[in-house]
C-alpha positions, 0 to 999 in steps of 0.5 A: 273633393278638396283635401280637408283636415280636422284641427287635430290634423292641423296641429299634428302637421304643424307640430302645435298643441291642438288648443293653440290651433283652435285659438287661432281659429277662434281669434281670427274667426276662421270659418270651416270649409265644411262640417260633419256633425261637430268636426270642422274641416279646413282647406289648405288655404286656411291651414296657411292662415292658421300657420301665420297666426301661430307664427305671429304668436311666436314672434310676440313670445320671443320678444 
């Protein structure tokens, strides 16, 4: 099975608040690879997409 992570784990990996990660997931409509109850699981490809979305927020904020 692939290495799947939760929103909180993604936030920890990227040193970002979980709310910001959840915002990017909603904004870009990133679908979870798998769900266990209410917990959404994402793969590495999706984590990279989330990271790019967060990078876009930081660029705009710095301008």
